[in-house]
N, C-alpha and C positions, 0 to 999 in steps of 0.2 A: 548196461549202464545207461541211464537216461540223462539227457542233456537238460541243462537249465534253460529257461526261456531266454535269458540274456545271451547264452552261448548260441542258441538256435538262431536268434535274430541277427547276431553279429555275423554268423556264417551264412545267413540267408536260407537256413533250413527250417521248414515248418516244424513246430513242436506238436505234440499230440493234442488234438482238438483245434488246431489252427485252421482258419478259413483259407481256402486255396483261391478264392475269388475275392475281389475287393468288397469290403463291407462299408456301408455308409457311416459317417460320424454319428448320425442320429441312432443307428442300430447299436453302435459301440457304446454310446451314452446310455441307451436303454438297457443294454446288457450289464453295464457297470452298476447302474442303479439297482437292477434286480439282484445282482450278486451281493451288493452291500446290504440290501434289506434282508436277504436270506441269511447272511452272516450275522446281522444284528439279532435276527430271530433265534438263531442257534445259541448266541450268547445269552439271550433272555431265557431260553429253555434250560440252559445249564445252571441258571440261578433260580429256577422255579421251585417253589415249595407250595404244596396244596393248590396248584393251579395258577399261582400268581408269582411273578418275579420277586425275589427277595434279595435286594442288593446290599443288605446291611453289612455283610462280611465279604462283599465282592466289589469293592470300589474300583479296582482296575478293570474288571469285566464291564461294569456300568459305564466307565469312561469310554471304553472301546465300543460298546453298544451305542452310546450317544454320538460318538464321533462318526460312526458308520451311517447312522440315520441323518446326521447333519450334512455329511458329504453327499449322500444320495439326494437330499432335498436341494442342495446347492447345484448339483449336476442337472437336476430337473429344471431349475430356473435358468441355468446356463444354456440348455439345449436350444431354445428358440433363438437366442442371440447367436449361438454358434452356427445354426442353420442359415440364418440371415446373412451372416458374415461370409460363409462359404459360397452362397449364391451370388453375392455381390462381387466376388473375386473369381472370375472364370479361370 
C-alpha cells in the first residue's frame, strides 16, 4: 500500500521521489514550472487533431491547460522576488 504525500509529510516519512537533502526554493519553483508546463503540453496533445490542438469540444481541458500555463508564468515572475525576500531574512 502506498502512502499519500500528505500522510508521508505528516508522519515525516519521505514519499517516493522525495528529496532527502534540502532543496532551494528556486529549485522547487523551477521544478513546479516545468511540471505545470509539461502537464499543459499533455492536455494540448490530448486535444490535438491533425497536429494542432482542437479545443472546440474540450472546454474543460482548455481551461485546465490555460490555468497551468498562467500559474507557471506567475511562478516565474514570483521567483526573483521570492529569492530576494529569502536572502533579506537570514
